[in-house]
N, C-alpha and C positions, 0 to 999 in steps of 0.2 A: 438425426443426420448421420450418415455413415462416414467414417474416416478411412481413407485409403492410405496404406503404407507402401511406399515404393523404395526398394532397397538400392542404395548407391554404394560405391566402393568404400567410402569413409563415413558415410552418414546416411540417415533416412530422412526423406521429405514426407511430412504428413499433409495431405491435401483435403480440405473441406469442400463441400459442394458449393461452387461459386454462385449458383442460382439462388442460394439462400443468403447471399451477402446483404448486409444492412446498409441502406442509404437513407440518411435522415432527410427531412424536408428541406432543411437549410443547407447551403453549400459549405459544409464543414468537413474538411478532409479527415478530421479526427474520427468521424463516424462512418466513413466509407471504407468498408473492409473488403479488400481485394488483393490478390497476388501474395507475395511473400512479406512477412512481418519485417519492420525496419526499426532501427534505433538511431536517435540523434542526441549527442551529448550537449546538454544545456550549460552545465557548469561543473567544475571540480574545485571544491573548497579544500585547500591544502591543510596538512596536519601542523599544528603549532598552537601557540597561546596568544598570538597577535590578533588584532581586529580582523574579522573575516575568516579566521582560521578555527579549526576544531581540534579537540583532543581525542586521541584514540587509545583504547586499551585492548590488549590481546587476551584479557580475561573473559569470563563468561558474559559479563556486561560490557559491551563494546565501547560505551561512552557516548556515541551518537545513537540515541534510542529511537528517534522518530523524526518525521518532517511532515509539513502540510503546505497547502497552497491557498492563497486568498483569491478574491474575485478578480483581481488584476493580474493573476498568475505570478505573483511574487512567492518566493519559497522561504519557508521558515524552518530552519534546521535546529533541532533540539540537542545542544551539547550538554549532556548530563554531568560530565566531569568538570568542565569549566563553569557550570551553572549559568548558562546564557543561551539566548536565542540568536542565531546568526541569520540575517535576512538578506536575500539576493533578489534582484529583479529577474524577469523572464529572458533577459539577454545574458545572464550570468554575471552581472555587475553587482558588487557588494553594496548594500544600502546602509546597514548599521547592525550593531550588536545590542541586545537588550539583556542586562544582567538580571538573573533570577536567584540571587544568593539566599533568599528566604526558603528555598526548597532544600530538602535533604538529598534526594536523588530523583529528579523529574523523569518521567517515563513516557508520557503521551502529550500531544499538543493538538489543538484545533483552533482555527481562526475564523471569526465572523466579524460582527461589530466589535467584539472584544477578543482578546487572546486567552485561551483556556489552557492551563497547564495542570496535568495530574501528577502528583508526587507519590513516591512509594509509601508515604505515611498514610495515604488515603484521601488527603485533601485535594480538591480541585480549585485552583486559583483562577479567578477571572481578572484579567488585567486590561487596562486601556492600551492604546498603541504606543504609549510612551513607557510602558512597563510598570505602571503604578497599579497596585492591587485595588480592585473595586468590590470584590466579594470573595468569600471563601465558602465552598460547599464541602461538607464532610460526608463521606460515604456512610450509608447505613450499616449496622452491624452484620447484616446478612450478606454483605458483599465484601470480599477480601480484595485489597488493592492489587495483589499479585495476579488476580484473575482478570483484571481489566486489560483487554488487548487493544482497544482503540477508543479515542474520542473523535467525534466527527460532527459536522454541521449539516443538517438537512432541513430545507424549508425555513432557514433562519433560526432553527432551534438546535440546542446542544443535545447530543446523544452519547451514550457510553455503551460499549459492547464488551461482553465478557468472553473468555476463552471457551465457555460452554455454549456460545452461540446466542446468548440472550442479549437483547438491546434494551436500554433504558433511556427514557426521555428525562433529562435533568432540567428542573425548573426551580431555581433557588434551592430550597432544601427538600423538594419532593422528587420522588422517583416513580416513573410509570413504565412498566414493562411493555415492550412492543414486539412485533413479529421479527423473524429472522429467516434468512434463506436456509439456515440449518433446520428449520422446522418443516421444510418441504420434505416429502418422502425421498430418500436418497436415490431410489431407483428412477425417479423422474429427472435427475440430473445426470446426463449421459456419462460424463467422466467419473462419476461417483456411484456407478451402478451397484446393485445389490451384491453381485459376485466380484466386485472390483476391490483390489487392495489399495487403490489410490487414496490419498489423504488430502482433504481440503484444509488449508491453513487460514485463509481469510477471504473476504469478499468486499467488493465495492459496488455501488449502484450508480448508474448514469440516470439522472433525474429527467433528462429529455427523452431518451429512447426507452427507458425502463429496462435496459439490459443490466444483468448482473455480471460482474467480473470476479471469478474465483481463481485463487492461486492453488494449483494442484501439484502434488508430489507423486512421482512414479519411480519405482525402483529400477535402476539401470541393471540389466542382467549381467551375471557373472562378475560382479564387483562386490566390494565390501558393503556392509550394512549401512555405512554412512554415505554411500554414493547414490544420490537421487537426482532425477531431472525435474526441474520446476517449470511450470508453464502458467501463463495467464490465459484464461479461456472466457470468452464472452458467451453468456448463456441467456437465451430468451425465456419468456414466461412459460414455455412448454418444457424447459430443461434441455433444449438442443443447443449444440455448439454453433455459434455464429462467427467466431473469429478466434485466433489463437496466436501466441508467440511463446518461444522458449526463453526463459530468463538465463542469461549467460553467467550463472553463479560462480563459474570457475575463476572469474576475474576478482572475486571478493576475497579480502583478507580475513574477514570474519563471517562465518555462516549465520551469526546471530542477527544480523541486520541486512535485509534486502526488502525494504518496504515499498509498497506501491500506493499511489494516490491518484484520484481522478479529479480533474478541474471542472469548473462550471461549464467550460467550453467543450468538455468531452475528451480532453487529452489525458492520456494515462502517463504518469511519470514514475520512474523507478529510482530508488536510492540504493547504491551499493558502496561498500567501504573497500577501497582499492589501495594499492601501494602509493599512488599519487595523492589520494585524498578521498573525501566523500563526493562521489559522482552522482549527479542527477541526469537521467536520460529520458527523452520523450519517446514513447512507444507507439508505433502504428501497427495495430493488429493486422494479420493477414489471413488468407485461407490456406496457407501452407507455412511450414517452418522446418528447419533442419533439426533432426532429433538424433540423440545417442541411443535411443531404444531400438531394439531389434524387432 
């Protein structure tokens, strides 16, 4: 798919071919990609140490390391400094806090029939929904805990993904390597072409449409090395872009955390750490977005 760049006075609009927009069989606006991308704020959890609040650090580790979504679209925010999970419903109402004081510094979370927490020590704790430990899985010696970039549930099974793009199926104490989008030839993924300097940071997969969502960084021209533009791009099985949005990373206090997750219903949610608190927004991808790139 070709991307047109149209220069404006203050910004650029990138337009994808609307004829290639994705429409799922079901009437779910999360999967209808058309027009300009949109954001809707679902909740903002304020900074603090009370119930429903989160702790924030300005150091390299921001304190709020990750979040995830259950099948009811409740949000589980991982507060690594306070060692607790803060749970909100999909209307932004606080439900409860779950203490996880047994962790040294929790870094990843996934939710299915159980809640799974990965600690920096390498253990993965399986908890019931009251926060009681049901099982502990230790990483094999060949896997370093700092290389784990994500825990996720797919087809009711727990997977772990490394920074090197390798995914593992976790089954009690056994680990089975699975495939990854990073194993596809780079030139088949249009924003990560062979001659491109773009960087892929992470990806998500929609189990209904089989679209992959990748987070891509592009260097903003004539700026410092630290100034990048981040986008979420929906990629079909042929490597073509089917939808896109720009992540407004300039609102973040910490560049260390701007995580994205996709729900069972196909909605994409973004976590950013702002002055007001940890903000979760629902993203509707579009065929165009305002860009800082020339």
